[in-house]
Each structure stands twice: as C-alpha cells, then as structure tokens.
C-alpha positions as CSV (number, residue, x, y, z in Angstrom):
1,M,8.3,-9.3,4.8
2,L,4.5,-8.9,5.0
3,L,4.4,-8.2,1.2
4,L,6.4,-11.3,0.6
5,L,4.0,-13.4,2.7
6,L,1.1,-12.0,0.8
7,L,2.8,-12.8,-2.5
8,L,3.4,-16.4,-1.4
9,Q,-0.3,-16.7,-0.4
10,L,-1.4,-15.4,-3.8
11,L,0.9,-17.9,-5.6
12,L,-0.6,-20.7,-3.5
13,L,-4.1,-19.6,-4.3
14,Q,-3.2,-19.4,-7.9
15,Q,-2.0,-22.9,-8.0
16,L,-5.1,-24.2,-6.2
17,L,-7.3,-22.3,-8.7
18,I,-5.4,-23.8,-11.7
19,L,-5.9,-27.3,-10.2
20,L,-9.6,-26.7,-9.7
21,L,-9.9,-25.5,-13.2
22,L,-8.3,-28.6,-14.5
23,L,-10.7,-30.7,-12.4
24,L,-13.6,-28.7,-13.8
25,L,-12.6,-29.4,-17.3
26,L,-12.2,-33.1,-16.5
27,L,-15.6,-33.2,-15.0
28,L,-17.1,-31.4,-18.0
29,L,-15.6,-34.1,-20.3
30,L,-16.6,-37.0,-18.2
31,P,-20.4,-36.8,-19.0
32,L,-19.5,-37.4,-22.6
33,L,-17.7,-40.6,-21.7
34,L,-19.9,-41.9,-18.9
35,R,-23.7,-42.2,-18.4
36,L,-23.8,-41.5,-14.6
37,R,-25.3,-38.1,-14.9
38,L,-26.6,-37.7,-11.4
39,L,-23.3,-38.6,-9.8
40,L,-21.4,-36.2,-12.1
41,L,-23.8,-33.4,-11.3
42,L,-23.3,-34.0,-7.6
43,L,-19.6,-33.9,-8.1
44,L,-19.8,-30.7,-10.1
45,L,-22.0,-29.1,-7.5
46,L,-19.4,-30.0,-4.8
47,L,-16.6,-28.6,-6.9
48,L,-18.5,-25.4,-7.5
49,L,-19.0,-25.0,-3.8
50,L,-15.3,-25.6,-3.2
51,L,-14.5,-23.0,-5.8
52,L,-16.8,-20.5,-4.2
53,L,-15.0,-21.0,-0.9
54,L,-11.7,-20.4,-2.5
55,L,-12.9,-17.2,-4.1
56,L,-14.2,-16.0,-0.8
57,L,-10.7,-16.7,0.7
58,L,-9.1,-14.8,-2.2
59,L,-11.5,-11.9,-1.5
60,L,-10.4,-11.8,2.1
61,V,-6.7,-11.8,1.1
62,L,-7.3,-9.0,-1.3
63,L,-9.1,-7.0,1.4
64,L,-6.2,-7.5,3.7
65,L,-3.8,-6.4,1.0
66,L,-6.0,-3.3,0.4
67,L,-5.8,-2.4,4.0
68,I,-2.0,-2.8,4.0
69,L,-1.7,-0.5,1.0
70,M,-3.8,2.1,2.7
71,L,-1.6,2.0,5.7
72,L,1.5,2.4,3.4
73,L,-0.2,5.4,1.8
74,M,-0.8,7.0,5.2
75,L,2.9,6.5,6.1
76,L,4.0,8.0,2.9
77,L,1.8,11.0,3.4
78,L,3.3,11.5,6.9
79,L,6.8,11.3,5.4
80,L,5.9,13.9,2.9
81,L,4.6,16.2,5.6
82,L,7.8,15.7,7.6
83,L,9.8,16.6,4.5
84,L,7.8,19.7,3.9
85,L,8.4,20.8,7.5
86,L,12.1,20.2,7.2
87,Q,12.2,22.2,4.0
88,Q,10.5,25.1,5.8
89,L,13.0,24.9,8.6
90,L,15.9,24.9,6.2
91,L,14.5,27.9,4.3
92,L,14.2,29.8,7.6
93,L,17.8,28.9,8.4
94,L,18.8,30.2,5.0
95,L,17.1,33.5,5.7
96,L,18.8,33.8,9.0
97,L,22.2,33.1,7.4
98,M,21.6,35.7,4.7
99,L,20.7,38.2,7.4
100,L,24.0,37.3,9.2
101,L,25.9,37.8,6.0
102,L,24.3,41.2,5.5
103,L,25.1,42.2,9.1
104,L,28.8,41.1,8.6
105,L,29.1,43.1,5.4
106,L,27.7,46.2,7.2
107,Q,30.3,45.6,9.9
108,L,33.1,45.4,7.3
109,L,31.9,48.6,5.6
110,L,31.8,50.4,9.0
111,L,35.3,49.1,9.7
112,L,36.7,50.3,6.4
113,L,35.4,53.9,6.8
114,P,38.2,56.5,7.2
115,Y,38.9,58.1,10.6
116,N,39.7,61.8,11.3
117,N,42.4,61.7,14.0
118,N,44.0,65.1,13.6
119,N,42.1,68.0,15.0
120,H,40.4,66.9,18.1
121,Y,43.1,64.9,19.9
122,K,46.3,66.8,19.2
123,K,45.5,69.4,21.9
124,K,46.0,67.0,24.7
125,N,49.4,66.2,26.2
126,N,51.3,62.9,26.1
127,N,50.4,62.0,29.7
128,N,46.7,62.2,29.1
129,N,47.2,60.3,25.8
130,T,49.0,57.4,27.5
131,A,46.4,57.2,30.3
132,A,43.5,57.3,27.9
133,D,45.3,54.6,25.8
134,A,45.8,52.4,28.8
135,A,42.1,52.8,29.8
136,T,40.7,52.1,26.4
137,A,43.0,49.1,26.0
138,A,41.9,47.7,29.3
139,T,38.2,48.2,28.4
140,A,38.7,46.6,25.0
141,T,40.5,43.6,26.4
142,A,37.8,43.2,29.1
143,A,35.0,43.4,26.5
144,H,36.8,40.9,24.3
145,A,37.2,38.5,27.2
146,A,33.6,38.8,28.2
147,A,32.5,38.2,24.6
148,V,34.7,35.1,24.3
149,A,33.4,33.8,27.7
150,T,29.7,34.3,26.7
151,A,30.3,32.7,23.3
152,S,32.0,29.7,24.9
153,S,29.3,29.3,27.5
154,A,26.6,29.6,24.8
155,A,28.4,27.0,22.7
156,N,28.8,24.7,25.7
157,T,25.1,25.0,26.6
158,T,24.0,24.5,23.0
159,T,26.3,21.5,22.5
160,T,25.1,19.9,25.7
161,T,21.5,20.4,24.8
162,T,22.0,19.0,21.3
163,S,23.9,16.0,22.8
164,S,21.2,15.3,25.3
165,T,18.5,15.5,22.7
166,A,20.5,13.3,20.4
167,T,21.0,10.7,23.1
168,A,17.4,10.9,24.1
169,G,16.2,10.7,20.5
170,G,18.2,7.7,19.5
171,V,19.8,7.1,16.1
172,G,17.6,9.5,14.0
173,T,18.1,10.5,10.4
174,A,21.0,12.5,8.9
175,T,18.9,15.6,8.2
176,T,17.9,16.0,11.8
177,L,21.5,15.5,13.0
178,L,22.8,18.2,10.6
179,L,20.0,20.6,11.7
180,L,20.9,20.0,15.3
181,L,24.5,20.8,14.5
182,L,23.7,23.9,12.4
183,I,21.3,25.6,14.8
184,P,23.9,26.0,17.6
185,L,26.5,27.3,15.2
186,I,24.1,29.9,13.9
187,L,23.2,30.9,17.5
188,L,26.9,31.1,18.4
189,L,27.5,33.4,15.4
190,L,24.5,35.6,16.5
191,E,25.9,35.9,20.0
192,L,29.4,36.7,18.7
193,L,27.9,39.5,16.5
194,L,25.8,40.8,19.4
195,T,28.9,40.8,21.7
196,L,31.0,42.8,19.2
197,P,31.3,46.5,20.1
198,S,29.1,49.1,18.3
199,F,30.5,51.0,15.4
200,P,32.3,53.3,15.0
201,L,34.8,51.9,17.4
202,P,36.6,54.1,20.0
203,L,39.8,53.6,17.9
204,P,40.5,57.3,17.4
205,L,41.6,57.4,21.1
206,L,44.7,55.4,20.1
207,P,47.4,56.4,17.7
208,V,47.4,55.1,14.2
209,S,50.3,52.7,14.8
210,Q,48.2,50.9,17.4
211,T,44.8,51.0,15.7
212,L,46.0,49.4,12.5
213,P,46.7,45.9,13.9
214,L,43.4,46.0,15.7
215,L,41.6,46.8,12.5
216,L,43.4,44.0,10.7
217,L,42.5,41.6,13.5
218,L,38.9,42.5,13.3
219,L,38.9,42.3,9.5
220,L,40.4,38.8,9.7
221,L,37.8,37.8,12.3
222,L,35.0,39.1,10.2
223,L,36.3,37.3,7.1
224,L,36.5,34.1,9.0
225,L,32.9,34.6,10.1
226,L,31.9,35.2,6.4
227,L,33.6,32.0,5.4
228,L,31.8,30.0,8.1
229,L,28.5,31.5,7.0
230,L,29.2,30.6,3.4
231,L,30.0,27.0,4.3
232,L,26.8,26.8,6.3
233,L,24.9,28.2,3.3
234,L,26.4,25.5,1.1
235,L,25.5,22.8,3.6
236,L,21.9,24.0,3.8
237,L,21.6,24.1,0.0
238,L,22.9,20.5,-0.2
239,L,20.3,19.5,2.5
240,L,17.6,21.1,0.5
241,L,18.6,19.3,-2.7
242,L,18.6,15.9,-0.8
243,L,15.2,16.6,0.7
244,L,13.9,17.4,-2.8
245,L,15.2,14.1,-4.2
246,L,13.6,12.2,-1.3
247,Q,10.4,14.0,-1.8
248,Q,10.4,13.0,-5.5
249,Q,11.0,9.4,-4.7
250,L,8.2,9.4,-2.1
251,L,5.9,10.9,-4.7
252,L,6.8,8.1,-7.1
253,L,6.0,5.6,-4.4
254,L,2.7,7.3,-3.7
255,L,1.7,7.0,-7.4
256,L,2.7,3.3,-7.5
257,L,0.6,2.7,-4.4
258,L,-2.4,4.5,-5.9
259,L,-2.1,2.4,-9.0
260,L,-2.0,-0.8,-6.9
261,L,-5.0,0.3,-5.0
262,L,-6.9,0.8,-8.3
263,L,-5.8,-2.6,-9.5
264,L,-7.0,-4.2,-6.3
265,L,-10.3,-2.5,-6.5
266,L,-10.8,-3.8,-10.0
267,L,-9.8,-7.3,-8.8
268,L,-12.4,-7.0,-6.0
269,V,-15.1,-6.1,-8.5
270,L,-14.2,-9.0,-10.8
271,L,-14.2,-11.4,-7.8
272,L,-17.6,-10.2,-6.8
273,L,-19.0,-10.7,-10.3
274,L,-17.5,-14.2,-10.4
275,L,-19.1,-15.0,-7.1
276,L,-22.5,-13.9,-8.3
277,L,-22.0,-16.0,-11.4
278,L,-21.1,-19.0,-9.4
279,L,-24.1,-18.5,-7.1
280,L,-26.4,-18.4,-10.2
281,L,-24.8,-21.6,-11.6
282,L,-25.2,-23.3,-8.2
283,L,-28.8,-22.4,-8.1
284,L,-29.4,-23.7,-11.6
285,L,-27.7,-26.9,-10.8
286,L,-29.7,-27.4,-7.6
287,L,-32.9,-26.9,-9.5
288,L,-31.9,-29.3,-12.2
289,L,-31.0,-31.9,-9.6
290,L,-34.3,-31.5,-7.8
291,L,-36.2,-31.9,-11.1
292,L,-34.2,-35.0,-11.9
293,L,-34.8,-36.5,-8.5
294,L,-38.6,-35.9,-8.9
295,L,-38.6,-37.5,-12.3
296,L,-36.8,-40.5,-10.9
297,L,-39.3,-40.8,-8.1
298,L,-42.2,-40.7,-10.6
299,Q,-40.5,-43.3,-12.7
300,L,-40.3,-45.6,-9.7
301,L,-43.9,-45.0,-8.9
302,L,-45.0,-45.8,-12.5
303,L,-42.9,-49.0,-12.5
304,L,-44.6,-50.1,-9.3
305,L,-48.0,-49.4,-10.8
306,L,-47.1,-51.3,-13.9
307,I,-45.9,-54.3,-11.9
308,L,-49.2,-54.2,-10.0
309,L,-51.2,-54.1,-13.2
310,L,-49.3,-57.0,-14.6
311,L,-50.1,-59.0,-11.5
312,L,-53.7,-58.1,-11.9
313,L,-53.7,-59.1,-15.5
314,L,-52.2,-62.5,-14.6
315,L,-54.8,-62.9,-12.0
316,L,-57.5,-62.0,-14.5
317,L,-56.2,-64.5,-17.0
318,V,-56.3,-67.2,-14.4
319,L,-59.8,-66.3,-13.5
320,L,-60.7,-66.2,-17.2
321,L,-59.4,-69.7,-17.5
322,L,-61.3,-70.8,-14.5
323,L,-64.5,-69.2,-15.7
324,L,-64.4,-70.4,-19.3
325,L,-66.8,-73.0,-18.3
326,L,-69.2,-70.4,-17.2
327,L,-70.5,-68.9,-20.3
328,L,-72.8,-66.5,-18.6
329,L,-69.9,-64.7,-17.0
330,L,-67.8,-64.6,-20.1
331,P,-69.0,-61.1,-21.4
332,L,-68.4,-59.6,-18.0
333,L,-64.9,-61.0,-17.8
334,L,-64.2,-59.8,-21.3
335,L,-65.3,-56.3,-20.3
336,L,-63.0,-56.3,-17.3
337,L,-60.1,-57.5,-19.4
338,M,-60.7,-54.7,-21.8
339,L,-60.7,-52.2,-19.0
340,L,-57.4,-53.5,-17.6
341,L,-55.9,-53.3,-21.0
342,L,-57.0,-49.7,-21.4
343,L,-55.5,-48.9,-18.0
344,M,-52.2,-50.5,-18.9
345,L,-52.1,-48.5,-22.1
346,L,-52.7,-45.3,-20.2
347,L,-49.9,-46.2,-17.7
348,L,-47.5,-46.9,-20.5
349,L,-48.3,-43.5,-22.1
350,L,-47.6,-41.8,-18.8
351,L,-44.4,-43.6,-18.4
352,Q,-43.4,-42.6,-22.0
353,L,-44.2,-39.0,-21.2
354,L,-42.1,-39.1,-18.1
355,L,-39.2,-40.6,-20.0
356,L,-39.5,-37.8,-22.6
357,L,-39.5,-35.2,-19.8
358,Q,-36.4,-36.8,-18.3
359,Q,-34.6,-36.7,-21.6
360,L,-35.5,-33.1,-22.1
361,L,-34.2,-32.2,-18.7
362,I,-30.9,-34.0,-19.3
363,M,-30.6,-32.2,-22.6
364,L,-31.2,-28.9,-20.9
365,L,-28.5,-29.8,-18.4
366,L,-26.1,-30.7,-21.2
367,L,-26.9,-27.3,-22.8
368,L,-26.1,-25.6,-19.6
369,L,-22.8,-27.3,-19.2
370,P,-21.1,-25.2,-22.0
371,V,-21.7,-22.1,-19.9
372,L,-19.1,-23.4,-17.5
373,P,-16.1,-22.9,-19.9
374,L,-17.0,-19.2,-19.9
375,L,-16.6,-19.2,-16.2
376,L,-13.3,-21.0,-16.6
377,L,-12.1,-18.2,-19.0
378,L,-13.1,-15.6,-16.4
379,L,-11.1,-17.4,-13.8
380,M,-8.1,-17.6,-16.1
381,L,-8.4,-13.8,-16.6
382,Q,-8.5,-13.4,-12.9
383,L,-5.3,-15.5,-12.6
384,Q,-3.6,-13.2,-15.2
385,L,-4.7,-10.2,-13.1
386,L,-3.2,-11.8,-10.0
387,L,0.1,-12.3,-11.9
388,L,0.0,-8.6,-12.8
389,L,-0.6,-7.7,-9.2
390,Q,2.4,-9.9,-8.2
391,Q,4.6,-8.1,-10.7
392,Q,3.4,-4.7,-9.3
393,L,4.1,-5.8,-5.8
394,L,7.6,-7.0,-6.8
395,L,8.2,-3.6,-8.4
396,L,7.0,-1.8,-5.3
397,L,9.4,-4.0,-3.3
398,S,12.3,-3.0,-5.5
399,V,11.4,0.7,-5.2
400,L,11.3,0.3,-1.4
401,M,14.7,-1.3,-1.4
402,Q,16.1,1.6,-3.6
403,L,14.6,4.1,-1.2
404,F,16.2,2.3,1.8
405,L,19.6,2.2,0.1
406,H,19.4,5.8,-0.8
407,C,18.5,6.8,2.8
408,Y,21.2,4.6,4.2
409,C,23.9,6.1,1.8
410,Y,22.7,9.6,2.6
411,Y,22.9,8.9,6.3
412,Y,26.3,7.3,6.0
413,Y,27.9,10.0,3.9
414,S,26.4,12.8,5.8
C-alpha cells in the first residue's frame, strides 16, 4: 500500500511538471507576441520559483522512497539470515536421522547373527529350563512395558511442549511447524532405540520355537522404524528444496531492490543538477531585472531633466523677446541661448545612450531565453526517468505478490 501511495504521488507530481512545462513554453512564446517584457520576466521568475519548489518536493519524495527501499533491503537480509539458520537446522536433523538409520542397521545385523544353543544349555534339566524361561519372559515383558511407558511419556511431553509453543507463537510459517513436528518424532525414536535391550539378546535361554517369533517381532519393529526414518528423511529433503527456492526468490528481490536504489540515486543526482541550474537561471533573471529597473529609472530622470530644459528654453525665449529692445544685452542673451542649446544636445545624447543600453539588455535577455528549452528538455528526461521508476516499482509489486502467493501455497499444502 505504501508503494502504491508513492506511485500515486509520483504520477501527480509528473502531471504538475508537465503542466508547468507547458506554461513555460507559453511564456517563452509570449514575448514574441507582446511587448510587455518586464511583466513577462516577472511572470517567468515566479514560474521558475514555483518549479524550484516542486523540484524540492520531488526530492523529498525520492528521499522517502530511498528510505523505504533501504528498510525493505534490511528485511530481506533478515529473511535470508533466517533461511540460512533453517537450512543449518535441517542439515543437523538429516545428520541425526542418518545416524539413527546406521544404528538401526547395526541392530538388524546383530539380530540376524546366528546363535549357538546346543552345548551350554543341554546339561540342565527341564525344571530349571522352565523356571529360567519364565524368569526371562517376565524380565522381557517388564522391560518392554517400561520402554513403551517411557516412550509414551516422552511423546506426551514433547507434544505438549510443541502445542504450547505453537499456541504461544501464533500462526507461524509452514517450515517452523514441520520442524516442531519432526523434532519430537526424532527424540521419540532416539528414546525407543535407547530403551531397546543391548545385543546380543538373552534369547539363547529360551528354546528355538519360542525365540523365533520374538526375533520376527523385533525385525518387524525395526523395519517399521526404518520406514519412519526414511519418510522423515524425504520430508526433510523436501523442506530443504523449498527453502532453497525461497532463498533464490529472495535473492532476486534483493537484486531488484539494489537496482531500484541505484536508479533512485541517479534521479537524486539529476534533481540536484536541475536545482543548481534553476538557481543559476533565477540569479541571472534577477540581475537582468535589476538592470532593467535601473535603466527605467535613469530614463525617467532624463525625461524630467529634458522637460525642465524645455521650460527653461521657453523662459529664455520669452526673455529674449522682452529684451529685444535692449540691444546691449542681446549678445549676452545669445550666449546663454547657445549654452542652453548645448546642454539640451548633451542631454539628448545621454538619453540616446541610455536607450541603446536598454535595447542591448533586452537583446541579452532574449538571447538568454533560448537556454530555457534546454532546461525543459532536462525536465522531460527526468519525467521519463520517473516513468521508468514507476515501471520498476510495479515490477517489484508483482514480484512481491508472487512471493506472497508462493508462501501461502507452501503453507497451505504443507
């Protein structure tokens, strides 16, 4: 769910960035149609500031996504560690079962050894034979009853401990349940093997007609134990195979997460470069706006001076008309008039220079404006990378769903 929310946020940011790019293109085309350069520059500056804020927001989202991916990597590493521990436990159980099989085979070999019943026991009479037979039969039945009692008590204790641990642990995975079922069975088999009498058995005390059914019974019991051990071996091998499959899928997920981390780091580097470029453009625009404002102020001052000079000129003309009668003052008035005309010419030249400077600055600004489509291209590249990140996240979501289905099927069928 968290990944889906992040994908929705990225799609929303992508749509906002596309809208901003379209507005930027519109604002870049507007100066060719209109002559309000200062207003357009202010709008462009505001738009660049908004774009900078959006890039910062995108950077924060990418940092959050990077943190989530690092947490997922830590969880996957913990799962791999648990799988390795389970594999070691299963290998130890396999070694134990192989030792049990070896012990059972040795018991079978000792049971199948031939007995020599002829020389040592024929010297006794029938009464002693019957008494000894009764005593040995009683001891054998007592030992067998004690073995069954100890085995049943051990099974009861192990099953109660496993049931209590299962109820305390909750639902749990299928591997832990199977291990909790296999460990008491192996302990029960060990106790049964330890409670069996030591070989060679005291069977020569009985006649052959009575020892043969006992031997057959023991052989059947040992064969049943062998079959149980083989079944346990097969179950443990199946568990090992399933654990290996889960480990492979977790390794694939780990590789995908590492690739996503690399992609996110590249996106972060690109975002930082774009932020630096936007900051440089903002600084240039601010400088140009300041220069343009200064030129406008100088223009206003020159216009005011020109108006004042015109007023002075009119005043001088009026004075000249009044002083035409005074011929003595005429050369002085002409000199003043010439000075005023020279001042007016100087002011006009300064005004012309200022106009030229203003036009040069406007041309410089118009030359700087084509740099902005390069920024737009970089932003489009970033959008493509965001789409690639979205596809990778969707792929990661599908792999996670497959892993969940696999674990659920494994738990259900086990």
